[in-house]
PDB file of all heavy atoms in Angstrom:
ATOM      1  N   MET A   1     111.908 117.514 108.342  1.00  0.00           N
ATOM      2  CA  MET A   1     110.507 117.583 107.978  1.00  0.00           C
ATOM      3  C   MET A   1     109.718 116.708 108.939  1.00  0.00           C
ATOM      4  O   MET A   1     110.107 115.607 109.259  1.00  0.00           O
ATOM      5  CB  MET A   1     110.337 117.112 106.535  1.00  0.00           C
ATOM      6  CG  MET A   1     108.907 117.039 106.103  1.00  0.00           C
ATOM      7  SD  MET A   1     108.789 116.433 104.416  1.00  0.00           S
ATOM      8  CE  MET A   1     108.093 117.871 103.674  1.00  0.00           C
ATOM      9  N   ASP A   2     108.613 117.206 109.429  1.00  0.00           N
ATOM     10  CA  ASP A   2     107.818 116.403 110.338  1.00  0.00           C
ATOM     11  C   ASP A   2     106.797 115.585 109.559  1.00  0.00           C
ATOM     12  O   ASP A   2     106.456 115.879 108.436  1.00  0.00           O
ATOM     13  CB  ASP A   2     107.131 117.261 111.402  1.00  0.00           C
ATOM     14  CG  ASP A   2     106.083 118.191 110.826  1.00  0.00           C
ATOM     15  OD1 ASP A   2     106.002 118.302 109.595  1.00  0.00           O
ATOM     16  OD2 ASP A   2     105.350 118.811 111.598  1.00  0.00           O
ATOM     17  N   SER A   3     106.354 114.516 110.180  1.00  0.00           N
ATOM     18  CA  SER A   3     105.338 113.698 109.541  1.00  0.00           C
ATOM     19  C   SER A   3     104.457 113.108 110.623  1.00  0.00           C
ATOM     20  O   SER A   3     104.869 112.961 111.754  1.00  0.00           O
ATOM     21  CB  SER A   3     105.981 112.583 108.716  1.00  0.00           C
ATOM     22  OG  SER A   3     106.736 111.741 109.558  1.00  0.00           O
ATOM     23  N   THR A   4     103.244 112.839 110.254  1.00  0.00           N
ATOM     24  CA  THR A   4     102.339 112.177 111.190  1.00  0.00           C
ATOM     25  C   THR A   4     101.930 110.851 110.598  1.00  0.00           C
ATOM     26  O   THR A   4     101.850 110.695 109.386  1.00  0.00           O
ATOM     27  CB  THR A   4     101.089 113.030 111.485  1.00  0.00           C
ATOM     28  OG1 THR A   4     100.414 113.281 110.265  1.00  0.00           O
ATOM     29  CG2 THR A   4     101.461 114.341 112.164  1.00  0.00           C
ATOM     30  N   GLN A   5     101.709 109.910 111.483  1.00  0.00           N
ATOM     31  CA  GLN A   5     101.276 108.598 111.027  1.00  0.00           C
ATOM     32  C   GLN A   5     100.267 108.048 112.020  1.00  0.00           C
ATOM     33  O   GLN A   5     100.347 108.321 113.203  1.00  0.00           O
ATOM     34  CB  GLN A   5     102.482 107.674 110.895  1.00  0.00           C
ATOM     35  CG  GLN A   5     103.359 107.623 112.116  1.00  0.00           C
ATOM     36  CD  GLN A   5     104.688 106.961 111.831  1.00  0.00           C
ATOM     37  OE1 GLN A   5     104.838 106.284 110.840  1.00  0.00           O
ATOM     38  NE2 GLN A   5     105.636 107.162 112.699  1.00  0.00           N
ATOM     39  N   PRO A   6      99.302 107.301 111.558  1.00  0.00           N
ATOM     40  CA  PRO A   6      98.302 106.755 112.483  1.00  0.00           C
ATOM     41  C   PRO A   6      98.899 105.624 113.315  1.00  0.00           C
ATOM     42  O   PRO A   6      99.779 104.903 112.875  1.00  0.00           O
ATOM     43  CB  PRO A   6      97.203 106.234 111.551  1.00  0.00           C
ATOM     44  CG  PRO A   6      97.873 106.022 110.249  1.00  0.00           C
ATOM     45  CD  PRO A   6      99.018 106.981 110.175  1.00  0.00           C
ATOM     46  N   ALA A   7      98.423 105.532 114.545  1.00  0.00           N
ATOM     47  CA  ALA A   7      98.815 104.426 115.421  1.00  0.00           C
ATOM     48  C   ALA A   7      97.545 103.666 115.770  1.00  0.00           C
ATOM     49  O   ALA A   7      96.487 104.239 115.940  1.00  0.00           O
ATOM     50  CB  ALA A   7      99.465 104.966 116.682  1.00  0.00           C
ATOM     51  N   SER A   8      97.662 102.373 115.873  1.00  0.00           N
ATOM     52  CA  SER A   8      96.472 101.600 116.213  1.00  0.00           C
ATOM     53  C   SER A   8      96.681 100.888 117.528  1.00  0.00           C
ATOM     54  O   SER A   8      97.795 100.602 117.939  1.00  0.00           O
ATOM     55  CB  SER A   8      96.164 100.589 115.107  1.00  0.00           C
ATOM     56  OG  SER A   8      97.246  99.687 114.979  1.00  0.00           O
ATOM     57  N   SER A   9      95.588 100.612 118.199  1.00  0.00           N
ATOM     58  CA  SER A   9      95.604  99.908 119.468  1.00  0.00           C
ATOM     59  C   SER A   9      94.306  99.135 119.582  1.00  0.00           C
ATOM     60  O   SER A   9      93.273  99.549 119.081  1.00  0.00           O
ATOM     61  CB  SER A   9      95.725 100.913 120.623  1.00  0.00           C
ATOM     62  OG  SER A   9      95.487 100.266 121.846  1.00  0.00           O
ATOM     63  N   ILE A  10      94.378  98.021 120.266  1.00  0.00           N
ATOM     64  CA  ILE A  10      93.172  97.223 120.485  1.00  0.00           C
ATOM     65  C   ILE A  10      92.146  98.028 121.274  1.00  0.00           C
ATOM     66  O   ILE A  10      90.953  97.939 121.057  1.00  0.00           O
ATOM     67  CB  ILE A  10      93.512  95.918 121.236  1.00  0.00           C
ATOM     68  CG1 ILE A  10      94.411  95.042 120.374  1.00  0.00           C
ATOM     69  CG2 ILE A  10      92.260  95.161 121.662  1.00  0.00           C
ATOM     70  CD1 ILE A  10      94.998  93.842 121.087  1.00  0.00           C
ATOM     71  N   HIS A  11      92.652  98.887 122.177  1.00  0.00           N
ATOM     72  CA  HIS A  11      91.769  99.651 123.054  1.00  0.00           C
ATOM     73  C   HIS A  11      91.340 100.994 122.467  1.00  0.00           C
ATOM     74  O   HIS A  11      90.522 101.671 123.052  1.00  0.00           O
ATOM     75  CB  HIS A  11      92.466  99.891 124.389  1.00  0.00           C
ATOM     76  CG  HIS A  11      92.885  98.617 125.058  1.00  0.00           C
ATOM     77  ND1 HIS A  11      91.995  97.721 125.590  1.00  0.00           N
ATOM     78  CD2 HIS A  11      94.103  98.066 125.238  1.00  0.00           C
ATOM     79  CE1 HIS A  11      92.644  96.693 126.088  1.00  0.00           C
ATOM     80  NE2 HIS A  11      93.938  96.875 125.881  1.00  0.00           N
ATOM     81  N   ALA A  12      91.903 101.365 121.339  1.00  0.00           N
ATOM     82  CA  ALA A  12      91.607 102.672 120.757  1.00  0.00           C
ATOM     83  C   ALA A  12      90.203 102.693 120.167  1.00  0.00           C
ATOM     84  O   ALA A  12      89.771 101.743 119.537  1.00  0.00           O
ATOM     85  CB  ALA A  12      92.634 103.020 119.687  1.00  0.00           C
ATOM     86  N   LYS A  13      89.523 103.810 120.379  1.00  0.00           N
ATOM     87  CA  LYS A  13      88.192 103.974 119.808  1.00  0.00           C
ATOM     88  C   LYS A  13      88.257 104.770 118.514  1.00  0.00           C
ATOM     89  O   LYS A  13      87.300 104.846 117.784  1.00  0.00           O
ATOM     90  CB  LYS A  13      87.286 104.692 120.806  1.00  0.00           C
ATOM     91  CG  LYS A  13      86.972 103.838 122.007  1.00  0.00           C
ATOM     92  CD  LYS A  13      86.006 104.537 122.922  1.00  0.00           C
ATOM     93  CE  LYS A  13      85.683 103.647 124.094  1.00  0.00           C
ATOM     94  NZ  LYS A  13      84.757 104.267 125.023  1.00  0.00           N
ATOM     95  N   GLY A  14      89.397 105.376 118.254  1.00  0.00           N
ATOM     96  CA  GLY A  14      89.569 106.172 117.048  1.00  0.00           C
ATOM     97  C   GLY A  14      91.029 106.218 116.672  1.00  0.00           C
ATOM     98  O   GLY A  14      91.880 105.650 117.333  1.00  0.00           O
ATOM     99  N   GLU A  15      91.303 106.921 115.613  1.00  0.00           N
ATOM    100  CA  GLU A  15      92.669 107.022 115.139  1.00  0.00           C
ATOM    101  C   GLU A  15      93.453 108.013 115.991  1.00  0.00           C
ATOM    102  O   GLU A  15      92.949 109.058 116.365  1.00  0.00           O
ATOM    103  CB  GLU A  15      92.658 107.490 113.684  1.00  0.00           C
ATOM    104  CG  GLU A  15      94.008 107.467 113.033  1.00  0.00           C
ATOM    105  CD  GLU A  15      93.920 107.840 111.573  1.00  0.00           C
ATOM    106  OE1 GLU A  15      93.596 106.961 110.764  1.00  0.00           O
ATOM    107  OE2 GLU A  15      94.169 109.017 111.273  1.00  0.00           O
ATOM    108  N   ILE A  16      94.678 107.671 116.322  1.00  0.00           N
ATOM    109  CA  ILE A  16      95.574 108.544 117.071  1.00  0.00           C
ATOM    110  C   ILE A  16      96.708 108.934 116.134  1.00  0.00           C
ATOM    111  O   ILE A  16      97.338 108.074 115.532  1.00  0.00           O
ATOM    112  CB  ILE A  16      96.148 107.822 118.313  1.00  0.00           C
ATOM    113  CG1 ILE A  16      95.028 107.413 119.252  1.00  0.00           C
ATOM    114  CG2 ILE A  16      97.164 108.708 119.020  1.00  0.00           C
ATOM    115  CD1 ILE A  16      95.484 106.504 120.371  1.00  0.00           C
ATOM    116  N   ARG A  17      96.962 110.221 116.011  1.00  0.00           N
ATOM    117  CA  ARG A  17      98.036 110.698 115.134  1.00  0.00           C
ATOM    118  C   ARG A  17      99.307 110.861 115.961  1.00  0.00           C
ATOM    119  O   ARG A  17      99.272 111.392 117.063  1.00  0.00           O
ATOM    120  CB  ARG A  17      97.659 112.026 114.502  1.00  0.00           C
ATOM    121  CG  ARG A  17      96.354 112.016 113.712  1.00  0.00           C
ATOM    122  CD  ARG A  17      96.369 111.088 112.535  1.00  0.00           C
ATOM    123  NE  ARG A  17      97.180 111.618 111.464  1.00  0.00           N
ATOM    124  CZ  ARG A  17      97.403 110.986 110.331  1.00  0.00           C
ATOM    125  NH1 ARG A  17      96.876 109.815 110.115  1.00  0.00           N
ATOM    126  NH2 ARG A  17      98.159 111.523 109.407  1.00  0.00           N
ATOM    127  N   ILE A  18     100.420 110.405 115.440  1.00  0.00           N
ATOM    128  CA  ILE A  18     101.713 110.514 116.095  1.00  0.00           C
ATOM    129  C   ILE A  18     102.583 111.452 115.277  1.00  0.00           C
ATOM    130  O   ILE A  18     102.732 111.274 114.073  1.00  0.00           O
ATOM    131  CB  ILE A  18     102.388 109.134 116.218  1.00  0.00           C
ATOM    132  CG1 ILE A  18     101.544 108.231 117.099  1.00  0.00           C
ATOM    133  CG2 ILE A  18     103.802 109.282 116.764  1.00  0.00           C
ATOM    134  CD1 ILE A  18     102.046 106.818 117.178  1.00  0.00           C
ATOM    135  N   LEU A  19     103.151 112.450 115.940  1.00  0.00           N
ATOM    136  CA  LEU A  19     104.030 113.398 115.283  1.00  0.00           C
ATOM    137  C   LEU A  19     105.453 112.889 115.384  1.00  0.00           C
ATOM    138  O   LEU A  19     105.925 112.538 116.454  1.00  0.00           O
ATOM    139  CB  LEU A  19     103.923 114.774 115.948  1.00  0.00           C
ATOM    140  CG  LEU A  19     104.807 115.877 115.393  1.00  0.00           C
ATOM    141  CD1 LEU A  19     104.450 116.168 113.937  1.00  0.00           C
ATOM    142  CD2 LEU A  19     104.658 117.125 116.224  1.00  0.00           C
ATOM    143  N   SER A  20     106.115 112.826 114.273  1.00  0.00           N
ATOM    144  CA  SER A  20     107.482 112.328 114.210  1.00  0.00           C
ATOM    145  C   SER A  20     108.397 113.482 113.811  1.00  0.00           C
ATOM    146  O   SER A  20     108.198 114.099 112.770  1.00  0.00           O
ATOM    147  CB  SER A  20     107.530 111.209 113.176  1.00  0.00           C
ATOM    148  OG  SER A  20     108.689 110.471 113.275  1.00  0.00           O
ATOM    149  N   LEU A  21     109.392 113.804 114.670  1.00  0.00           N
ATOM    150  CA  LEU A  21     110.305 114.901 114.395  1.00  0.00           C
ATOM    151  C   LEU A  21     111.735 114.393 114.305  1.00  0.00           C
ATOM    152  O   LEU A  21     112.109 113.448 114.984  1.00  0.00           O
ATOM    153  CB  LEU A  21     110.239 115.942 115.528  1.00  0.00           C
ATOM    154  CG  LEU A  21     108.902 116.620 115.770  1.00  0.00           C
ATOM    155  CD1 LEU A  21     108.956 117.440 117.039  1.00  0.00           C
ATOM    156  CD2 LEU A  21     108.522 117.488 114.592  1.00  0.00           C
ATOM    157  N   SER A  22     112.523 115.067 113.493  1.00  0.00           N
ATOM    158  CA  SER A  22     113.941 114.732 113.410  1.00  0.00           C
ATOM    159  C   SER A  22     114.656 115.332 114.619  1.00  0.00           C
ATOM    160  O   SER A  22     114.140 116.221 115.303  1.00  0.00           O
ATOM    161  CB  SER A  22     114.550 115.285 112.124  1.00  0.00           C
ATOM    162  OG  SER A  22     114.645 116.693 112.215  1.00  0.00           O
ATOM    163  N   GLU A  23     115.867 114.877 114.869  1.00  0.00           N
ATOM    164  CA  GLU A  23     116.664 115.409 115.979  1.00  0.00           C
ATOM    165  C   GLU A  23     116.898 116.908 115.804  1.00  0.00           C
ATOM    166  O   GLU A  23     116.811 117.676 116.757  1.00  0.00           O
ATOM    167  CB  GLU A  23     117.996 114.666 116.056  1.00  0.00           C
ATOM    168  CG  GLU A  23     118.868 115.097 117.210  1.00  0.00           C
ATOM    169  CD  GLU A  23     120.165 114.331 117.277  1.00  0.00           C
ATOM    170  OE1 GLU A  23     120.323 113.322 116.573  1.00  0.00           O
ATOM    171  OE2 GLU A  23     121.039 114.757 118.050  1.00  0.00           O
ATOM    172  N   ALA A  24     117.165 117.336 114.587  1.00  0.00           N
ATOM    173  CA  ALA A  24     117.403 118.760 114.318  1.00  0.00           C
ATOM    174  C   ALA A  24     116.155 119.594 114.624  1.00  0.00           C
ATOM    175  O   ALA A  24     116.262 120.697 115.171  1.00  0.00           O
ATOM    176  CB  ALA A  24     117.825 118.950 112.867  1.00  0.00           C
ATOM    177  N   GLU A  25     114.977 119.085 114.283  1.00  0.00           N
ATOM    178  CA  GLU A  25     113.728 119.813 114.559  1.00  0.00           C
ATOM    179  C   GLU A  25     113.490 119.928 116.056  1.00  0.00           C
ATOM    180  O   GLU A  25     113.062 120.971 116.540  1.00  0.00           O
ATOM    181  CB  GLU A  25     112.552 119.108 113.887  1.00  0.00           C
ATOM    182  CG  GLU A  25     112.578 119.241 112.386  1.00  0.00           C
ATOM    183  CD  GLU A  25     111.575 118.342 111.692  1.00  0.00           C
ATOM    184  OE1 GLU A  25     111.394 117.189 112.118  1.00  0.00           O
ATOM    185  OE2 GLU A  25     110.988 118.801 110.704  1.00  0.00           O
ATOM    186  N   VAL A  26     113.790 118.871 116.787  1.00  0.00           N
ATOM    187  CA  VAL A  26     113.621 118.908 118.241  1.00  0.00           C
ATOM    188  C   VAL A  26     114.572 119.930 118.847  1.00  0.00           C
ATOM    189  O   VAL A  26     114.188 120.721 119.712  1.00  0.00           O
ATOM    190  CB  VAL A  26     113.853 117.509 118.863  1.00  0.00           C
ATOM    191  CG1 VAL A  26     113.909 117.579 120.369  1.00  0.00           C
ATOM    192  CG2 VAL A  26     112.764 116.552 118.413  1.00  0.00           C
ATOM    193  N   LYS A  27     115.815 119.945 118.379  1.00  0.00           N
ATOM    194  CA  LYS A  27     116.805 120.890 118.903  1.00  0.00           C
ATOM    195  C   LYS A  27     116.398 122.335 118.636  1.00  0.00           C
ATOM    196  O   LYS A  27     116.707 123.220 119.421  1.00  0.00           O
ATOM    197  CB  LYS A  27     118.185 120.612 118.310  1.00  0.00           C
ATOM    198  CG  LYS A  27     118.828 119.377 118.896  1.00  0.00           C
ATOM    199  CD  LYS A  27     120.200 119.144 118.303  1.00  0.00           C
ATOM    200  CE  LYS A  27     120.869 117.948 118.933  1.00  0.00           C
ATOM    201  NZ  LYS A  27     122.207 117.714 118.391  1.00  0.00           N
ATOM    202  N   LYS A  28     115.692 122.586 117.521  1.00  0.00           N
ATOM    203  CA  LYS A  28     115.226 123.944 117.223  1.00  0.00           C
ATOM    204  C   LYS A  28     114.097 124.355 118.162  1.00  0.00           C
ATOM    205  O   LYS A  28     113.967 125.518 118.495  1.00  0.00           O
ATOM    206  CB  LYS A  28     114.712 124.040 115.783  1.00  0.00           C
ATOM    207  CG  LYS A  28     115.790 124.217 114.759  1.00  0.00           C
ATOM    208  CD  LYS A  28     115.242 124.727 113.442  1.00  0.00           C
ATOM    209  CE  LYS A  28     114.516 123.650 112.677  1.00  0.00           C
ATOM    210  NZ  LYS A  28     114.072 124.053 111.353  1.00  0.00           N
ATOM    211  N   CYS A  29     113.292 123.403 118.605  1.00  0.00           N
ATOM    212  CA  CYS A  29     112.103 123.705 119.404  1.00  0.00           C
ATOM    213  C   CYS A  29     112.356 123.688 120.910  1.00  0.00           C
ATOM    214  O   CYS A  29     111.649 124.351 121.654  1.00  0.00           O
ATOM    215  CB  CYS A  29     111.002 122.694 119.101  1.00  0.00           C
ATOM    216  SG  CYS A  29     110.441 122.727 117.407  1.00  0.00           S
ATOM    217  N   ILE A  30     113.333 122.923 121.357  1.00  0.00           N
ATOM    218  CA  ILE A  30     113.547 122.722 122.790  1.00  0.00           C
ATOM    219  C   ILE A  30     114.965 123.127 123.171  1.00  0.00           C
ATOM    220  O   ILE A  30     115.926 122.706 122.538  1.00  0.00           O
ATOM    221  CB  ILE A  30     113.333 121.240 123.167  1.00  0.00           C
ATOM    222  CG1 ILE A  30     111.896 120.824 122.871  1.00  0.00           C
ATOM    223  CG2 ILE A  30     113.669 120.988 124.629  1.00  0.00           C
ATOM    224  CD1 ILE A  30     111.645 119.348 123.073  1.00  0.00           C
ATOM    225  N   ASP A  31     115.077 123.953 124.217  1.00  0.00           N
ATOM    226  CA  ASP A  31     116.384 124.281 124.781  1.00  0.00           C
ATOM    227  C   ASP A  31     116.743 123.133 125.722  1.00  0.00           C
ATOM    228  O   ASP A  31     116.169 122.986 126.795  1.00  0.00           O
ATOM    229  CB  ASP A  31     116.311 125.601 125.536  1.00  0.00           C
ATOM    230  CG  ASP A  31     117.656 126.033 126.096  1.00  0.00           C
ATOM    231  OD1 ASP A  31     118.551 125.181 126.251  1.00  0.00           O
ATOM    232  OD2 ASP A  31     117.803 127.232 126.389  1.00  0.00           O
ATOM    233  N   LEU A  32     117.680 122.288 125.292  1.00  0.00           N
ATOM    234  CA  LEU A  32     118.007 121.088 126.054  1.00  0.00           C
ATOM    235  C   LEU A  32     118.543 121.405 127.444  1.00  0.00           C
ATOM    236  O   LEU A  32     118.309 120.655 128.389  1.00  0.00           O
ATOM    237  CB  LEU A  32     118.997 120.219 125.275  1.00  0.00           C
ATOM    238  CG  LEU A  32     118.459 119.643 123.969  1.00  0.00           C
ATOM    239  CD1 LEU A  32     119.533 118.825 123.265  1.00  0.00           C
ATOM    240  CD2 LEU A  32     117.228 118.796 124.206  1.00  0.00           C
ATOM    241  N   ARG A  33     119.246 122.532 127.604  1.00  0.00           N
ATOM    242  CA  ARG A  33     119.734 122.914 128.942  1.00  0.00           C
ATOM    243  C   ARG A  33     118.575 123.179 129.885  1.00  0.00           C
ATOM    244  O   ARG A  33     118.591 122.759 131.036  1.00  0.00           O
ATOM    245  CB  ARG A  33     120.645 124.130 128.851  1.00  0.00           C
ATOM    246  CG  ARG A  33     122.041 123.769 128.318  1.00  0.00           C
ATOM    247  CD  ARG A  33     122.836 124.994 128.045  1.00  0.00           C
ATOM    248  NE  ARG A  33     122.318 125.509 126.770  1.00  0.00           N
ATOM    249  CZ  ARG A  33     122.514 126.707 126.290  1.00  0.00           C
ATOM    250  NH1 ARG A  33     123.233 127.566 126.943  1.00  0.00           N
ATOM    251  NH2 ARG A  33     122.016 127.068 125.131  1.00  0.00           N
ATOM    252  N   LYS A  34     117.527 123.862 129.392  1.00  0.00           N
ATOM    253  CA  LYS A  34     116.357 124.128 130.230  1.00  0.00           C
ATOM    254  C   LYS A  34     115.631 122.831 130.565  1.00  0.00           C
ATOM    255  O   LYS A  34     115.145 122.654 131.674  1.00  0.00           O
ATOM    256  CB  LYS A  34     115.404 125.098 129.534  1.00  0.00           C
ATOM    257  CG  LYS A  34     115.916 126.511 129.487  1.00  0.00           C
ATOM    258  CD  LYS A  34     114.907 127.425 128.834  1.00  0.00           C
ATOM    259  CE  LYS A  34     115.397 128.846 128.755  1.00  0.00           C
ATOM    260  NZ  LYS A  34     114.417 129.726 128.111  1.00  0.00           N
ATOM    261  N   LEU A  35     115.548 121.929 129.604  1.00  0.00           N
ATOM    262  CA  LEU A  35     114.899 120.646 129.844  1.00  0.00           C
ATOM    263  C   LEU A  35     115.646 119.859 130.912  1.00  0.00           C
ATOM    264  O   LEU A  35     115.045 119.338 131.851  1.00  0.00           O
ATOM    265  CB  LEU A  35     114.819 119.836 128.550  1.00  0.00           C
ATOM    266  CG  LEU A  35     114.269 118.412 128.676  1.00  0.00           C
ATOM    267  CD1 LEU A  35     112.859 118.412 129.231  1.00  0.00           C
ATOM    268  CD2 LEU A  35     114.335 117.705 127.341  1.00  0.00           C
ATOM    269  N   LEU A  36     116.976 119.795 130.806  1.00  0.00           N
ATOM    270  CA  LEU A  36     117.771 119.074 131.802  1.00  0.00           C
ATOM    271  C   LEU A  36     117.665 119.717 133.178  1.00  0.00           C
ATOM    272  O   LEU A  36     117.572 119.024 134.199  1.00  0.00           O
ATOM    273  CB  LEU A  36     119.232 118.992 131.353  1.00  0.00           C
ATOM    274  CG  LEU A  36     119.481 118.095 130.144  1.00  0.00           C
ATOM    275  CD1 LEU A  36     120.931 118.228 129.687  1.00  0.00           C
ATOM    276  CD2 LEU A  36     119.145 116.650 130.444  1.00  0.00           C
ATOM    277  N   ASP A  37     117.646 121.042 133.225  1.00  0.00           N
ATOM    278  CA  ASP A  37     117.478 121.740 134.509  1.00  0.00           C
ATOM    279  C   ASP A  37     116.129 121.409 135.136  1.00  0.00           C
ATOM    280  O   ASP A  37     116.026 121.165 136.337  1.00  0.00           O
ATOM    281  CB  ASP A  37     117.608 123.254 134.327  1.00  0.00           C
ATOM    282  CG  ASP A  37     119.038 123.697 134.050  1.00  0.00           C
ATOM    283  OD1 ASP A  37     119.973 122.896 134.291  1.00  0.00           O
ATOM    284  OD2 ASP A  37     119.213 124.850 133.591  1.00  0.00           O
ATOM    285  N   ALA A  38     115.085 121.400 134.317  1.00  0.00           N
ATOM    286  CA  ALA A  38     113.742 121.086 134.819  1.00  0.00           C
ATOM    287  C   ALA A  38     113.667 119.650 135.325  1.00  0.00           C
ATOM    288  O   ALA A  38     113.069 119.379 136.369  1.00  0.00           O
ATOM    289  CB  ALA A  38     112.700 121.320 133.727  1.00  0.00           C
ATOM    290  N   LEU A  39     114.295 118.733 134.602  1.00  0.00           N
ATOM    291  CA  LEU A  39     114.300 117.334 135.043  1.00  0.00           C
ATOM    292  C   LEU A  39     115.073 117.181 136.347  1.00  0.00           C
ATOM    293  O   LEU A  39     114.652 116.456 137.246  1.00  0.00           O
ATOM    294  CB  LEU A  39     114.896 116.439 133.953  1.00  0.00           C
ATOM    295  CG  LEU A  39     114.048 116.283 132.695  1.00  0.00           C
ATOM    296  CD1 LEU A  39     114.843 115.550 131.620  1.00  0.00           C
ATOM    297  CD2 LEU A  39     112.757 115.569 132.998  1.00  0.00           C
ATOM    298  N   ALA A  40     116.201 117.868 136.464  1.00  0.00           N
ATOM    299  CA  ALA A  40     116.991 117.803 137.693  1.00  0.00           C
ATOM    300  C   ALA A  40     116.205 118.389 138.860  1.00  0.00           C
ATOM    301  O   ALA A  40     116.207 117.839 139.961  1.00  0.00           O
ATOM    302  CB  ALA A  40     118.310 118.546 137.505  1.00  0.00           C
ATOM    303  N   ASP A  41     115.521 119.497 138.629  1.00  0.00           N
ATOM    304  CA  ASP A  41     114.711 120.125 139.675  1.00  0.00           C
ATOM    305  C   ASP A  41     113.582 119.197 140.108  1.00  0.00           C
ATOM    306  O   ASP A  41     113.304 119.057 141.292  1.00  0.00           O
ATOM    307  CB  ASP A  41     114.144 121.456 139.174  1.00  0.00           C
ATOM    308  CG  ASP A  41     113.380 122.200 140.254  1.00  0.00           C
ATOM    309  OD1 ASP A  41     113.920 122.334 141.367  1.00  0.00           O
ATOM    310  OD2 ASP A  41     112.250 122.642 139.970  1.00  0.00           O
ATOM    311  N   GLY A  42     112.945 118.558 139.144  1.00  0.00           N
ATOM    312  CA  GLY A  42     111.857 117.631 139.462  1.00  0.00           C
ATOM    313  C   GLY A  42     112.336 116.441 140.267  1.00  0.00           C
ATOM    314  O   GLY A  42     111.650 115.976 141.178  1.00  0.00           O
ATOM    315  N   SER A  43     113.542 115.953 139.981  1.00  0.00           N
ATOM    316  CA  SER A  43     114.048 114.802 140.725  1.00  0.00           C
ATOM    317  C   SER A  43     114.412 115.196 142.150  1.00  0.00           C
ATOM    318  O   SER A  43     114.384 114.372 143.052  1.00  0.00           O
ATOM    319  CB  SER A  43     115.248 114.166 140.019  1.00  0.00           C
ATOM    320  OG  SER A  43     116.352 115.046 140.023  1.00  0.00           O
ATOM    321  N   LYS A  44     114.735 116.470 142.375  1.00  0.00           N
ATOM    322  CA  LYS A  44     115.003 116.941 143.739  1.00  0.00           C
ATOM    323  C   LYS A  44     113.702 117.048 144.533  1.00  0.00           C
ATOM    324  O   LYS A  44     113.670 116.751 145.718  1.00  0.00           O
ATOM    325  CB  LYS A  44     115.686 118.314 143.708  1.00  0.00           C
ATOM    326  CG  LYS A  44     117.092 118.277 143.182  1.00  0.00           C
ATOM    327  CD  LYS A  44     117.653 119.701 143.124  1.00  0.00           C
ATOM    328  CE  LYS A  44     118.934 119.737 142.328  1.00  0.00           C
ATOM    329  NZ  LYS A  44     119.362 121.109 142.061  1.00  0.00           N
ATOM    330  N   ARG A  45     112.651 117.463 143.869  1.00  0.00           N
ATOM    331  CA  ARG A  45     111.357 117.622 144.542  1.00  0.00           C
ATOM    332  C   ARG A  45     110.683 116.289 144.815  1.00  0.00           C
ATOM    333  O   ARG A  45     109.967 116.126 145.779  1.00  0.00           O
ATOM    334  CB  ARG A  45     110.409 118.474 143.685  1.00  0.00           C
ATOM    335  CG  ARG A  45     110.825 119.906 143.591  1.00  0.00           C
ATOM    336  CD  ARG A  45     109.807 120.672 142.797  1.00  0.00           C
ATOM    337  NE  ARG A  45     110.272 122.016 142.550  1.00  0.00           N
ATOM    338  CZ  ARG A  45     109.505 122.962 142.068  1.00  0.00           C
ATOM    339  NH1 ARG A  45     108.256 122.714 141.768  1.00  0.00           N
ATOM    340  NH2 ARG A  45     109.995 124.164 141.863  1.00  0.00           N
ATOM    341  N   PHE A  46     110.867 115.344 143.909  1.00  0.00           N
ATOM    342  CA  PHE A  46     110.210 114.049 144.018  1.00  0.00           C
ATOM    343  C   PHE A  46     111.243 112.936 143.971  1.00  0.00           C
ATOM    344  O   PHE A  46     111.392 112.274 142.953  1.00  0.00           O
ATOM    345  CB  PHE A  46     109.194 113.872 142.882  1.00  0.00           C
ATOM    346  CG  PHE A  46     108.208 115.002 142.792  1.00  0.00           C
ATOM    347  CD1 PHE A  46     108.331 115.978 141.829  1.00  0.00           C
ATOM    348  CD2 PHE A  46     107.156 115.085 143.695  1.00  0.00           C
ATOM    349  CE1 PHE A  46     107.423 117.023 141.746  1.00  0.00           C
ATOM    350  CE2 PHE A  46     106.242 116.126 143.622  1.00  0.00           C
ATOM    351  CZ  PHE A  46     106.381 117.101 142.656  1.00  0.00           C
ATOM    352  N   PRO A  47     111.973 112.726 145.069  1.00  0.00           N
ATOM    353  CA  PRO A  47     113.001 111.686 145.060  1.00  0.00           C
ATOM    354  C   PRO A  47     112.405 110.293 144.856  1.00  0.00           C
ATOM    355  O   PRO A  47     111.283 110.025 145.287  1.00  0.00           O
ATOM    356  CB  PRO A  47     113.664 111.805 146.423  1.00  0.00           C
ATOM    357  CG  PRO A  47     112.700 112.561 147.262  1.00  0.00           C
ATOM    358  CD  PRO A  47     111.843 113.372 146.342  1.00  0.00           C
ATOM    359  N   THR A  48     113.154 109.449 144.196  1.00  0.00           N
ATOM    360  CA  THR A  48     112.710 108.087 143.936  1.00  0.00           C
ATOM    361  C   THR A  48     112.937 107.251 145.187  1.00  0.00           C
ATOM    362  O   THR A  48     114.015 107.260 145.772  1.00  0.00           O
ATOM    363  CB  THR A  48     113.492 107.486 142.766  1.00  0.00           C
ATOM    364  OG1 THR A  48     113.338 108.329 141.644  1.00  0.00           O
ATOM    365  CG2 THR A  48     113.006 106.083 142.440  1.00  0.00           C
ATOM    366  N   VAL A  49     111.914 106.520 145.588  1.00  0.00           N
ATOM    367  CA  VAL A  49     112.019 105.628 146.732  1.00  0.00           C
ATOM    368  C   VAL A  49     112.231 104.225 146.211  1.00  0.00           C
ATOM    369  O   VAL A  49     111.482 103.742 145.383  1.00  0.00           O
ATOM    370  CB  VAL A  49     110.743 105.683 147.604  1.00  0.00           C
ATOM    371  CG1 VAL A  49     110.843 104.710 148.757  1.00  0.00           C
ATOM    372  CG2 VAL A  49     110.499 107.097 148.079  1.00  0.00           C
ATOM    373  N   VAL A  50     113.278 103.589 146.692  1.00  0.00           N
ATOM    374  CA  VAL A  50     113.597 102.228 146.228  1.00  0.00           C
ATOM    375  C   VAL A  50     113.314 101.238 147.317  1.00  0.00           C
ATOM    376  O   VAL A  50     113.480 101.437 148.449  1.00  0.00           O
ATOM    377  CB  VAL A  50     115.064 102.133 145.783  1.00  0.00           C
ATOM    378  CG1 VAL A  50     115.375 100.706 145.321  1.00  0.00           C
ATOM    379  CG2 VAL A  50     115.346 103.123 144.694  1.00  0.00           C
TER     380      VAL A  50
END
């Protein structure tokens, strides 16, 4: 079950809602293989300079 809760900040001008999802809900919404592929592709395009 998802839930939202307000977050506060000194710099905030209004209320910010945060969506909280369980691991099972995230797995239903996101194909983790596609996410990992996209992250790997992005790291190839934008290598980290140390």
